[in-house]
C-alpha positions, -999 to 999 in steps of 0.1 A, spaced: 0 0 0 28 24 9 46 15 -23 15 25 -43 11 58 -25 47 66 -31 45 59 -68 11 75 -75 1 108 -59 -34 117 -71 -28 153 -61 7 156 -75 -1 184 -100 -22 203 -74 10 207 -53 22 233 -78 6 266 -68 7 280 -103 -11 250 -117 -40 256 -93 -44 291 -107 -41 277 -142 -70 253 -134 -91 281 -120 -86 303 -151 -93 274 -174 -125 265 -155 -137 301 -158 -129 304 -195 -145 271 -205 -175 278 -181 -180 312 -197 -175 301 -233 -199 271 -228 -225 292 -210 -223 318 -237 -227 293 -264 -259 278 -249 -274 313 -243 -267 320 -279 -284 287 -289 -315 296 -268 -318 331 -282 -312 320 -318 -339 293 -315 -363 318 -299 -357 342 -328 -361 316 -356 -377 284 -343 -356 266 -369 -333 237 -360 -310 245 -389 -303 279 -373 -289 261 -343 -266 241 -366 -255 273 -383 -241 286 -350 -215 258 -351 -208 262 -388 -202 300 -384 -177 293 -356 -159 264 -372 -149 282 -404 -125 307 -387 -115 282 -361 -103 257 -387 -88 282 -411 -68 298 -383 -59 267 -363 -26 257 -379 -13 293 -380 -23 297 -344 -1 267 -335 28 281 -353 24 315 -335 22 297 -301 53 277 -307 72 308 -317 62 331 -289 60 334 -251 29 315 -238 18 337 -209 16 368 -230 -5 350 -257 -27 337 -229 -34 372 -217 -41 385 -252 -65 357 -260 -85 362 -228 -87 399 -234 -101 392 -269 -126 369 -254 -136 397 -230 -143 420 -259 -165 394 -276 -184 388 -244 -191 425 -241 -204 423 -277 -229 396 -268 -240 415 -237 -247 445 -259 -265 428 -288 -288 410 -264 -298 441 -245 -332 457 -248 -316 489 -261 -301 469 -291 -334 452 -297 -351 486 -298 -328 498 -326 -327 468 -348 -350 441 -362 -349 405 -350 -331 395 -383 -304 421 -377 -300 409 -341 -296 374 -354 -269 385 -379 -251 404 -352 -250 372 -330 -237 352 -359 -210 378 -365 -198 377 -329 -197 339 -330 -176 341 -362 -151 365 -346 -150 342 -316 -139 313 -338 -107 331 -346 -100 337 -309 -108 301 -299 -82 288 -324 -55 301 -301 -68 288 -268 -62 251 -275 -25 255 -284 -18 280 -257 -34 259 -229 -18 226 -241 16 243 -242 12 260 -208 5 228 -189 38 213 -200 56 244 -188 40 245 -154 46 209 -142 75 185 -148 71 156 -173 65 129 -146 35 148 -135 20 151 -170 -6 123 -167 -19 136 -134 -19 172 -147 -37 160 -179 -64 143 -157 -70 174 -136 -69 197 -166 -92 176 -188 -116 170 -159 -117 207 -152 -125 214 -189 -151 187 -190 -167 198 -157 -168 235 -169 -181 224 -203 -212 208 -188 -217 230 -157 -216 261 -179 -244 250 -201 -264 237 -172 -260 270 -153 -270 288 -185 -303 269 -186 -312 280 -151 -297 315 -156 -320 321 -186 -350 312 -165 -339 332 -134 -324 364 -148 -329 364 -186 -306 363 -216 -290 397 -213 -282 395 -176 -268 360 -182 -245 374 -208 -234 400 -183 -225 373 -159 -203 357 -185 -186 391 -191 -178 395 -154 -164 359 -152 -140 365 -181 -128 397 -165 -120 378 -133 -101 352 -154 -80 380 -169 -70 393 -135 -60 358 -123 -34 356 -151 -12 378 -129 -5 347 -108 11 329 -138 47 337 -146 63 342 -180 75 309 -196 106 301 -217 103 294 -254 115 259 -259 113 258 -297 149 257 -310 136 268 -345 125 304 -337 120 322 -370 114 290 -390 94 297 -422 57 293 -415 50 267 -442 79 246 -431 68 249 -395 32 238 -404 45 209 -424 66 197 -395 37 198 -371 13 179 -395 41 154 -403 46 146 -366 9 140 -360 5 117 -390 36 97 -382 26 92 -345 -1 66 -348 -12 67 -312 -20 104 -315 -35 101 -350 -59 73 -340 -69 88 -307 -78 122 -321 -95 107 -352 -116 84 -332 -127 111 -308 -133 135 -337 -159 110 -352 -175 106 -318 -178 144 -313 -189 150 -348 -218 125 -347 -224 130 -310 -234 166 -315 -270 158 -306 -265 178 -274 -269 209 -296 -305 199 -301 -314 200 -264 -334 233 -268 -357 213 -292 -360 184 -268 -367 207 -238 -393 228 -257 -409 205 -282 -403 168 -272 -400 165 -235 -420 197 -229 -401 207 -198 -393 244 -206 -362 263 -195 -361 247 -160 -361 212 -175 -336 225 -201 -313 234 -172 -317 199 -156 -309 182 -189 -278 203 -193 -268 196 -157 -271 158 -161 -237 154 -179 -221 176 -152 -228 149 -126 -210 123 -147 -181 147 -152 -179 154 -115 -175 117 -108 -147 115 -134 -130 146 -120 -127 131 -86 -118 95 -96 -95 101 -126 -67 114 -103 -69 81 -84 -71 58 -114 -43 67 -139 -53 67 -176 -19 54 -186 -26 17 -181 -44 0 -211 -52 35 -225 -62 23 -259 -87 -3 -247 -102 22 -222 -107 48 -249 -125 24 -272 -148 12 -244 -156 48 -233 -165 60 -268 -186 28 -274 -206 36 -243 -208 72 -254 -226 61 -286 -250 40 -266 -260 69 -244 -267 91 -274 -291 64 -289 -309 60 -255 -313 98 -252 -325 101 -288 -353 76 -285 -364 85 -249 -396 103 -243 -393 100 -205 -376 129 -188 -357 109 -162 -345 83 -187 -332 112 -208 -314 126 -177 -298 92 -170 -286 89 -207 -271 124 -205 -254 114 -172 -237 85 -190 -230 109 -219 -210 131 -195 -193 103 -178 -180 85 -209 -171 118 -227 -150 128 -197 -131 95 -197 -123 96 -234 -111 132 -231 -88 125 -202 -72 95 -220 -68 115 -252 -52 144 -234 -28 120 -216 -18 104 -249 -11 139 -264 9 152 -234 31 121 -232 37 116 -270 43 152 -280 78 169 -277 78 204 -263 89 221 -295 58 211 -315 32 213 -287 14 243 -302 11 228 -337 0 194 -324 -26 211 -302 -38 230 -333 -42 198 -353 -61 184 -323 -83 214 -322 -91 209 -359 -100 173 -353 -117 176 -319 -124 212 -309 -139 223 -341 -158 191 -346 -180 202 -317 -193 230 -338 -194 209 -370 -212 183 -349 -237 209 -339 -242 218 -376 -245 181 -386 -271 176 -359 -291 206 -370 -289 197 -406 -298 160 -401 -326 171 -378 -339 194 -405 -337 166 -431 -348 135 -412 -364 148 -380 -348 154 -345 -351 118 -330 -338 100 -361 -309 125 -363 -298 118 -328 -301 80 -332 -281 82 -364 -253 101 -346 -251 74 -319 -250 46 -344 -222 63 -364 -202 67 -331 -205 30 -323 -195 20 -359 -164 42 -356 -152 22 -326 -157 -11 -345 -138 3 -375 -109 15 -354 -106 -19 -336 -104 -37 -370 -82 -11 -388 -58 -4 -360 -56 -36 -338 -24 -24 -321 -42 6 -307 -61 -17 -283 -28 -27 -268 -16 10 -263 -2 14 -228 14 46 -216 30 34 -184 66 35 -198 62 70 -213 62 87 -179 95 72 -168 
C-alpha cells in the first residue's frame, strides 16, 4: 500500500501553486464560453424556431477556427505563452461585451430580429478566430507549469476541469436564462471572463523551448502535421474522438428536446444540461486516483462505445428521467475519453511542437464540436430530430468497430513506460 502511495500521488499536479491558478482560469474560461454558447443557442432558436439555425451557429464558428488553427499553433510555438494567454483572454472579454450589448433591450429597440440574429452570428464568427488560439496556448502551458513525470496527473485534472466546466456552464446557462434572462446571463459571463483575466497575474512568463525560432511558417506547419500523421497513437486517438464528437453533437438539439419533445421548458432544459455535469464530477474526482496510462487504448475504445449507446438512448427516450440518465452516462464517458486522449497527447508530444500538435487536435476535436452541432441541426432538418440523434449514436459505435479492426495495435496501447 505504501509503495502504491509513493508511486502514485493523485494530487501531484495540485501541489504546484501555479497549476492551481491555471486550473481556476481554465475553468472560468470554459465555463464562460460554454455558458455563452448555450445562451446564444437559446436566443437564436427563440428568434427563428428553426433547428437549422442552431446548426449554423456551429458552422459559423468552425470556419474561422479551422482556417486559423494551424497558423495559431505556429504562432504559439514561436512566442511566449503567458503573453499570448493574456491577449487571448482579453479578446474573449471584448467578444463577451459584444454579446452582452446585442442581447440588450436597447439593441433590440434599434434593430429588427433578423439584424440581431446576424449580429449574434458575426460575434460567433469572430470568436472562432480567438478560440483557435486557446487550445495550443493551454496545451503548451500545462507542460511548462509541471514536470514531465506529472503530465498524466496534470492532464487528468486539466481535462476533468475542462469537462466539468463544459457541462456545468451550459447547465447553469439553462437555469440562468429562467432566473435572470438572456441579457443578464451574458453580463454574468462578461464578469467571469474579467476575473479570469485578472487571475493571469499569478502565472509567470515561460521560456520558449522551440529551437527553431524564425522558422518559415509553411515549413513549420508541415513539420507539425508530419509529426501527427507519423505518430499513430496520437492520430488514431484524435481521429476516433473526432468522429464521436462529430456525430455525437446531438447535445446541440437540447433546446428542441426541452421545448418540443419532453416539454419541460427552461427549468427542464437546465436539468438536462446539468445531467452530464454529474458524470463529469465523478470523473473529475476519480481520474486522479485511477491513472489513464494503463491500457489507455482499450479504455478509450470502451468509453466511446458507451458514449454512442448513451446518445441512442437519449435520442429515443420520451421519458424525462431516462433522458437525464442517458445524459449522465454521456458526460461520464465523454470525460473518460477526453482524459485519455489528453494524456496520450501530453506524453507523446515533444515540447517544441506542442502548439502545432494542439492546433491539429483542435481541428480534429475542438472544431468538430461546432461541426457536430451543424451536422445535428442539418440532419434534424432533413430526417427529424429523433432519427438524427439516433443516427449520430450509431455512427459513433461504428467508428469504434472500424478503429478496432483497422488499428488492432491501438487496443494494446499502454502509456506506463512513457512517464518514466
